[in-house]
C-alpha positions in Angstrom: 15.8 2.2 5.1 12.3 0.9 4.6 10.1 1.6 7.6 6.6 0.9 6.1 5.4 -1.4 3.4 2.3 -0.2 1.4 0.6 -3.2 -0.1 -1.9 -3.1 -2.9 -4.9 -5.4 -2.5 -6.4 -6.6 -5.8 -3.8 -8.5 -7.7 -1.4 -8.6 -4.8 -3.1 -9.7 -1.6 -6.5 -10.8 -3.1 -6.9 -12.9 -6.2 -10.5 -13.5 -7.3 -12.8 -16.2 -6.1 -11.8 -18.1 -3.0 -12.4 -21.6 -4.6 -10.6 -21.2 -7.9 -9.0 -17.7 -8.2 -11.1 -16.8 -11.2 -12.5 -13.2 -11.6 -15.4 -12.6 -9.2 -18.0 -12.1 -12.0 -17.1 -15.3 -13.9 -20.4 -16.9 -12.9 -22.4 -13.8 -12.3 -24.9 -14.4 -15.1 -25.5 -18.0 -14.0 -25.7 -17.3 -10.3 -27.6 -14.0 -10.1 -28.9 -13.4 -13.7 -26.8 -10.3 -14.0 -25.0 -9.7 -17.3 -21.4 -8.6 -16.8 -21.6 -6.6 -20.0 -24.7 -4.8 -18.9 -23.1 -4.1 -15.5 -20.0 -2.7 -17.1 -22.0 -0.4 -19.4 -24.7 0.7 -17.0 -22.7 0.9 -13.7 -18.9 0.7 -13.9 -18.3 2.8 -17.0 -20.4 5.8 -15.9 -20.1 5.7 -12.1 -17.1 3.8 -10.8 -14.5 6.6 -11.0 -16.6 8.8 -8.8 -17.5 5.9 -6.4 -13.9 4.8 -5.9 -12.8 8.3 -5.1 -15.6 8.9 -2.6 -17.7 11.3 -4.6 -20.7 9.0 -5.1 -22.2 6.2 -2.9 -22.0 2.6 -4.2 -25.5 1.6 -3.2 -27.2 4.8 -4.4 -25.8 4.3 -7.9 -26.1 0.5 -8.0 -29.7 0.3 -6.9 -31.3 2.0 -9.9 -28.9 0.1 -12.3 -30.0 -3.3 -10.8 -33.6 -2.2 -11.0 -33.1 -1.8 -14.8 -30.9 -4.8 -15.6 -31.8 -7.3 -12.9 -34.9 -6.2 -11.0 -35.0 -9.3 -8.7 -31.5 -8.7 -7.3 -31.1 -6.3 -4.3 -28.1 -4.1 -3.9 -27.3 -5.9 -0.6 -27.4 -9.4 -2.2 -25.3 -8.2 -5.1 -22.6 -6.6 -3.1 -22.5 -9.6 -0.7 -22.0 -11.8 -3.8 -19.3 -9.5 -5.2 -17.3 -9.1 -2.1 -17.4 -12.8 -1.1 -16.4 -13.9 -4.6 -13.4 -11.4 -4.7 -11.7 -12.6 -1.6 -9.0 -15.2 -2.2 -6.1 -14.3 0.0 -2.4 -14.9 -0.7 -1.7 -16.5 2.6 2.0 -16.8 1.9 2.4 -13.1 1.4 0.4 -12.4 4.5 2.7 -14.6 6.5 5.7 -12.9 5.1 4.3 -9.5 5.9 3.6 -10.6 9.4 7.3 -11.5 9.8 8.2 -8.0 8.7 5.8 -6.5 11.3 7.4 -8.6 14.0 10.7 -7.2 12.9 9.4 -3.7 13.4 8.3 -2.8 9.9 4.8 -1.2 9.6 2.5 -2.7 7.0 -0.4 -0.8 5.5 -2.9 -1.5 2.7 -2.7 1.1 0.0 -5.5 0.5 -2.4 -8.2 1.8 -4.8 -11.4 0.9 -3.0 -14.8 2.4 -2.2 -16.0 2.5 1.4 -18.0 -0.7 1.7 -15.4 -3.1 0.3 -12.6 -1.4 2.2 -14.6 -2.1 5.4 -15.2 -5.7 4.2 -11.5 -6.3 3.5 -10.5 -5.1 6.9 -13.3 -6.3 9.1 -14.9 -9.4 7.5 -12.0 -10.7 5.5 -9.7 -10.2 8.5 -6.9 -8.2 6.9 -6.9 -6.0 10.0 -4.9 -8.7 11.8 -2.1 -8.5 9.2 -1.7 -4.7 8.8 -1.4 -1.5 10.8 -4.0 0.3 8.9 -5.5 1.0 5.4 -5.2 3.9 3.0 -7.8 3.8 0.3 -9.0 6.0 -2.5 -12.6 6.8 -1.4 -11.3 8.0 2.0 -8.4 10.0 0.4 -10.5 11.5 -2.3 -8.1 10.4 -5.0 -6.8 7.1 -6.5 -3.6 5.6 -7.8 -1.8 6.6 -9.9 -2.7 10.2 -9.0 0.1 12.0 -7.2 -2.3 13.1 -4.5 -2.8 9.5 -3.4 0.9 9.1 -2.5 1.3 12.6 -1.1 -1.5 12.2 1.3 -0.2 8.8 2.5 3.3 10.2 2.9 1.9 13.1 5.0 -0.3 10.9 7.1 2.5 8.3 7.8 5.0 10.8 9.1 7.7 9.1 7.2 10.0 10.3 4.4 9.0 9.1 0.9 12.2 7.0 0.6 11.1 5.1 3.8 8.0 3.8 2.1 7.8 0.7 -0.2 4.9 0.1 -2.4 4.0 -3.4 -3.7 1.6 -3.1 -6.6 0.7 -5.1 -9.7 0.0 -2.1 -11.9 3.0 -0.6 -13.6 1.5 2.9 -13.7 1.0 2.9 -10.0 4.6 1.8 -9.4 6.0 4.5 -11.7 3.9 7.2 -10.0 5.1 6.1 -6.5 8.7 6.3 -7.7 8.1 9.7 -9.1 7.1 10.9 -5.6 10.3 9.4 -4.1 8.9 6.1 -2.8 10.5 2.8 -3.3 8.1 0.7 -5.4 8.2 -2.7 -6.9 5.9 -4.3 -9.5 4.3 -7.4 -8.1 3.6 -10.5 -10.1 2.2 -13.9 -9.4 5.7 -15.2 -9.0 7.0 -12.4 -6.7 8.2 -13.2 -3.2 8.6 -10.6 -0.5 12.1 -11.7 0.5 13.3 -11.3 -3.0 11.6 -7.9 -3.3 13.2 -6.6 -0.2 16.6 -7.8 -1.3 16.2 -5.8 -4.5 15.4 -2.7 -2.5 18.4 -3.1 -0.3 20.9 -3.7 -3.1 
């Protein structure tokens, strides 16, 4: 019996820009003068793995990069733009999750995030009112689909693996959860929670 639902954020609960759902960096060049290609090459490719697993600090790595590729843009302005443009919530799923909480099922975020955006999601975007907590990679020191991510959550939850259900849009993450004994379902834009839960209980 499922006692807790572990919900991925990006691609499940959050879908890009609030106004149109497009990727957050779609207008980055026009709005801030930052080239997405330069950002990928100079920041994400060399540093993101360590940042999202808590080994490096976002601002400490981003600051020198921006100084090279967009010297007029501060780290604070950039991260504010990033987070605010990657914040379109799936309100239908949130309402469905809220129904499950009222029925006694715990709901947690289970996501690959660094510290600042994790805080933004919970505090400023308001996801704290829809969940019982958050498990995220920078705090755990490992990320999906690494086995340690699921093992640490299982230990912390106090529940058996087969009492945990993961909703995730990345097939590798779903398979890794199942390999550790979790229930796990691949989430798509057409998925509905009631249907997902019915499959689990078949």
